[in-house]
N, C-alpha and C positions, 0 to 999 in steps of 0.2 A: 687485486680488487677483484670482488667477482661481478658478474656476468649477470644484469638482469632478463630473464628469458621475456620472449612475447609475448607469454599470459601474463606478464606481472606487469610488463610495458602497458599494455593495456589496460589492466587493472588501473590501474596510473592516470592513464588517459580520460578513460571513464570515472573516477572521480571527480580528477581536476575537471571534468566538461558540465557535471552532477554540480559542484561549486558554486562557479560560474556563471551560471544557468542558475540557480538557487539567490546569486546573488543580487543578478539583473532583475529576476520577481520581484525578490523585495524591493528594489529601489522601485520600481516602475507601478507597483501595487500599497507602497505607504504611505502616497499623497492618496490612492483614494482611501483608507484605510484611517488615515487622521481625519478627511473628512468625515466619514461615518462617526466615528467614533464622539468628535465634535458637537454631528447633531445629537447624538443620544442623549450626552452632558446635556445640552443648550434642552432637550425637549423635558428632561428630570429637572431643571430649573425651571422653565418655563410651568410645570405641572404645580410646584411647589411655590412660587409665584402665584398660579392664579389662586390655590388651595389658600395660602394667606389672606391675598384680598377680597378673595368673594365666597371662601367656603362653601361650592358648590360641586355635587356631582356630575349636574350638567356642564359646566366650564371643563371640568379637566377631561369630559370625555371629549369636549368640540378642541381640546390641545392635543387629545388625541388624532383627530382629523386632522389637521392644519397637517402642510406640505412641510418641508428643512429650509427650505427661503422666510416661508413665516414665521416660523419657529426663530427663527438667525433675528427675524425683523422683531419681532416682539419680546427676545431674550436684550435686544440692543434699545429698545424703549423704555423695556423697564429697568434698563440700566442707567441710562438719563432721568426714570420719575425719581430711582433712587437718589442720585447726585443733587439731582433740585431739590428735595425734601431731607439731606443733608444740609443745603448750603439755606435754608430756609428754615432750618433749625436752628442753625447760628445765628442766623440773622434775625429772631425770633430774641435767641438770649442775647442776644449784643443788646437790643430793642429793648428787654425788660432792666441789664445793668442801667442804661443811658437815660430810660423812664426812675431809678430806683435815685440813680447820681444826680437827677433834677430836681425830684421831688426833695431830700437833703438840702439839696444848694436854694430852692425855694423856705426852705426851713429854718436855714441860716439868714437869708434875706430879711424873713416877716420879722424876727427875731429884734 
């Protein structure tokens, strides 16, 4: 078996330490990277939402000036509004169907 000389040992130890430092840096910084990425994605979603709803350049500029927390609140509110719109749309369809059924039933009773 070949003996490892001191230079090779030093290189292996250095590579191992560098690897561990890299892993620890990644683990500690990944949470911050996730937060930044989420903030950027939410900001883009907010810009598209504001553009769709208001179609105004000044509204888009306003979104650019908001903090990340304000953007997160806006994104949450937009999601809730979207959910409500879907529910009301479903309710509208349901009411239209029931109205048609009632008209049919009234016509049958009228005959």
